[in-house]
C-alpha positions in Angstrom: -23.3 -5.1 -27.8 -22.0 -7.7 -30.1 -23.2 -11.1 -31.1 -21.6 -14.0 -32.6 -23.5 -17.6 -33.3 -20.2 -18.4 -35.2 -17.9 -18.0 -32.5 -20.5 -18.4 -29.6 -20.2 -15.2 -27.7 -22.4 -12.0 -26.4 -20.7 -9.2 -25.5 -22.7 -6.7 -23.1 -21.6 -3.3 -23.5 -21.7 -1.2 -20.5 -21.3 2.6 -21.1 -17.8 4.0 -20.2 -16.2 0.7 -19.6 -14.2 0.0 -22.7 -16.9 -1.3 -24.4 -16.0 0.7 -27.7 -12.6 -0.6 -27.6 -13.8 -4.3 -26.7 -16.3 -4.0 -29.8 -13.7 -2.7 -32.1 -11.3 -5.8 -31.3 -14.0 -8.5 -31.8 -16.1 -6.8 -34.6 -14.4 -9.4 -37.3 -16.0 -12.5 -35.7 -19.3 -10.9 -34.9 -22.4 -11.5 -37.1 -22.7 -9.0 -39.8 -26.3 -7.8 -40.6 -27.6 -4.8 -43.0 -28.9 -2.2 -40.6 -32.6 -2.2 -40.6 -35.3 -0.4 -38.2 -37.6 -3.5 -39.1 -34.7 -5.8 -37.6 -34.2 -3.2 -34.6 -38.1 -3.5 -33.6 -38.1 -7.5 -33.8 -36.9 -6.9 -30.2 -40.1 -5.7 -29.2 -41.4 -9.2 -30.0 -39.5 -10.8 -27.0 -39.9 -14.7 -26.9 -41.8 -14.5 -30.0 -38.6 -14.3 -31.8 -37.6 -17.9 -31.0 -40.4 -19.3 -33.5 -38.4 -20.3 -36.6 -35.4 -18.8 -35.9 -36.3 -15.3 -36.1 -34.0 -14.5 -33.3 -31.1 -14.7 -35.5 -32.5 -11.4 -37.6 -32.7 -9.3 -34.3 -30.5 -6.3 -34.1 -30.3 -5.4 -30.5 -29.3 -1.8 -29.3 -25.9 -1.3 -28.7 -26.2 -1.0 -24.9 -28.7 -3.9 -24.9 -28.9 -5.7 -21.4 -28.6 -9.3 -21.0 -32.0 -10.0 -19.8 -33.4 -8.4 -23.2 -31.1 -10.6 -25.1 -32.3 -13.8 -23.0 -36.0 -13.0 -23.7 -35.5 -13.1 -27.2 -33.2 -16.2 -27.6 -34.3 -19.8 -27.2 -33.0 -20.8 -23.8 -30.6 -23.4 -25.5 -29.2 -20.7 -27.6 -28.4 -18.3 -24.9 -26.7 -20.9 -22.6 -24.9 -22.1 -25.5 -23.0 -18.4 -25.8 -20.2 -17.2 -23.8 -21.9 -14.1 -22.2 -19.5 -11.3 -20.7 -19.5 -7.7 -19.7 -16.9 -5.5 -18.5 -17.3 -3.1 -15.3 -15.8 0.0 -14.2 -15.5 1.5 -10.6 -18.4 3.9 -10.2 -16.8 6.7 -9.1 -14.2 6.7 -11.9 -16.9 5.9 -14.4 -18.9 9.2 -13.6 -16.0 11.2 -14.1 -15.2 9.7 -17.6 -18.8 10.2 -18.6 -18.7 13.7 -17.6 -15.6 14.4 -19.5 -17.0 12.5 -22.4 -20.2 14.5 -22.5 -18.2 17.8 -22.1 -16.1 17.2 -25.2 -18.8 15.4 -27.3 -20.5 18.5 -28.9 -22.6 16.4 -31.0 -24.2 14.5 -28.6 -27.7 15.5 -27.3 -26.9 15.6 -23.6 -23.8 17.9 -24.1 -25.7 21.2 -23.8 -27.3 20.1 -20.7 -23.8 19.2 -19.0 -22.1 22.2 -20.2 -24.4 24.2 -18.4 -23.8 22.5 -15.1 -21.8 24.6 -12.3 -20.1 21.9 -11.1 -19.1 18.3 -10.9 -21.9 17.7 -8.0 -24.6 19.1 -10.1 -23.6 16.3 -12.6 -23.7 13.5 -10.3 -27.0 14.3 -8.8 -28.3 14.3 -12.6 -26.7 11.0 -13.4 -27.9 9.5 -10.4 -31.7 10.7 -11.8 -30.7 8.8 -15.0 -30.5 5.5 -13.2 -27.0 4.8 -14.9 -26.4 1.8 -12.8 -24.1 -1.2 -14.2 -25.8 -4.2 -12.3 -28.9 -4.3 -14.5 -27.1 -5.2 -17.9 -25.6 -8.5 -16.2 -28.4 -9.6 -14.0 -32.4 -10.8 -14.4 -35.6 -9.3 -12.8 -34.5 -10.9 -9.6 -31.1 -9.8 -9.5 -29.5 -12.8 -10.4 -26.6 -12.6 -12.7 -26.8 -14.2 -16.1 -23.7 -13.7 -17.8 -20.5 -16.0 -17.4 -17.9 -13.7 -17.1 -17.7 -10.3 -15.7 -14.1 -8.4 -16.6 -13.0 -5.1 -15.0 -11.7 -2.0 -16.8 -9.1 -1.7 -14.0 -7.4 -5.0 -15.5 -8.6 -4.6 -18.8 -5.7 -6.2 -20.9 -5.7 -9.3 -18.5 -9.3 -9.9 -18.6 -9.7 -9.1 -22.1 -6.9 -11.7 -22.9 -8.8 -14.2 -20.8 -11.9 -13.7 -22.7 -10.0 -14.1 -25.9 -8.3 -17.4 -24.6 -11.6 -18.6 -23.7 -13.1 -18.0 -27.3 -9.9 -19.3 -28.8 -9.5 -15.8 -30.8 -6.3 -13.7 -31.2 -7.3 -10.2 -31.1 -5.7 -6.7 -30.4 -7.5 -4.4 -28.0 -7.4 -0.8 -29.5 -7.9 2.5 -27.6 -11.3 3.9 -28.6 -13.7 6.7 -27.4 -11.3 7.7 -24.6 -12.2 10.6 -22.5 -9.2 12.1 -20.9 -9.4 13.6 -17.2 -7.5 13.7 -14.4 -7.4 11.4 -11.4 -11.1 10.8 -10.6 -10.5 11.1 -7.0 -9.8 14.7 -7.2 -13.3 15.5 -8.4 -15.1 14.4 -5.1 -15.8 15.9 -2.1 -16.7 14.1 0.9 -20.2 14.7 0.3 -20.1 13.6 -3.7 -18.0 10.6 -2.6 -20.8 9.5 0.0 -23.3 10.4 -2.4 -22.2 7.9 -5.0 -21.5 5.5 -2.4 -25.2 5.4 -1.1 -26.9 5.6 -4.9 -24.5 3.0 -6.6 -24.3 0.5 -3.5 -25.7 -2.1 -5.6 -22.6 -1.8 -8.3 -20.0 -1.4 -5.5 -21.3 -4.5 -3.7 -21.8 -6.8 -6.6 -18.4 -5.9 -8.2 -16.2 -5.3 -5.1 -15.2 -1.9 -5.6 -13.8 0.8 -3.0 -13.5 4.3 -3.9 -9.9 3.9 -4.3 -10.0 1.2 -6.9 -11.1 -2.6 -7.3 -11.6 -4.2 -3.7 -8.7 -6.4 -2.5 -6.1 -5.3 -5.7 
């Protein structure tokens, strides 16, 4: 994730939804801190970080969810930030993650994925990991707690909207790309339905269909 108290934004970084590119683009406006194990552990204190402005020293995990940030920041500070995230078609996102783990030989999960017999095995494995997108942008009751949700499928347009709101001029690079063929070719009727069932909340909340963004 990326925080800027000066430019008043909080980017919630969801895996495999162009997050690395967005972070690279907005990094010049982010708050820079010396990386510290102690500062990373401050997040464990939750609301105690609100005392004496300690929250400004917190280093959140790269993929921190919005409710974790909300717990640590004073309510008025959290409310003042423009909080946004980007999401991706769940069927497409799974294929991208599969391709990423296969090519990333330095990743801990590479050896596990490379031994799988087929993509269906990977889908079943990812489901057990609970790799959903909606928890990134909702509170414990399932209510949305971010101001803007952009879509990977219209990345350039939605990122331009973010920049316009923040009054920033930023170029969007292409980072951490996982090349693969059309995601729909990876699915059988069984795996397509499996994702539809298990990722139902993501699909309904963000308006997706198997073929793309609903209504597009």
